C-alpha positions, 0 to 999 in steps of 0.5 A: 335181060337176066334170068331173075328179070325174066322170072319176075316178068313171067310171074307178073304176066301170069298174074295179069293173065289170071286176073284179066281172065277172071275180072271181066267175064262176058257170059255166053249162055249158049255154051255156059262159058265166057269171053274174057280179056286174059288172052291179051296178056297171053299174047303179050306174054309171048313177047314180054318176056317171050320164050320159055318164060312167056309160055309158062306165064300164059299157060299157068295164068290161064290155068289158074283162072280156070281153077279159081273160076270153077272150070277145073276140068279145063285147066290142063287143056287151057294150060296146053292151049294157052302155052301153045298160043304163047309159043306161036306168038313168040315164034311168029312175032320174032320172025316178023319183027326181025325183018324190020316190020313194025311191032303192031302189025307183027302182033296182029299177024302173030295173034291171028295165028295164035287165035287159030291155035286157040280155036282148034285146040279147044275144039278138039278138047270140047269135041270129046266133051260135047261131041257135035256141040263143040261147033258152037264154041268156035265163033266164041273162041274166035271172038275171044282171040280177036278181042285179045289181039285188039287189047294187046295192040292197045297195051303194047305201046304202053309196055314199050314205054317201060324202062328196058322193055323195048331194048330187050324185046324177045331176047 
């Protein structure tokens, strides 16, 4: 895959991540936050295009959604957390799929590890902001990561049908 193709795919995944995060928001009144579908594209960005380009797509798309949604204080940590999730997805998915494992189980395992990264990353940041109140966010972050896994598993077979995607997966 050429650099131009990876850059284009990165831009598309950043836009999909931002849009999916902003479009469908399930409010969580107890925490004044929301659950969204953007993590599905964060996870998929770690695979398509993967590596550096996937990390930038996941981080930038998520951070832009925070900025556009009025959660500017979260944008820097969101960039770091979601970029970290994409790094984890890239590494774990590549390692498992190179051993001949099927893509969906690899995505589930990688998504689980990325959800742990997401939950811990936000917990550390929110502990500074909210103190003991940060514990209330843990279940919501786990649910958000879990929904990201389910949605990304539904979307992956569709993406693998696109021309040249499957043969270039994580290259």
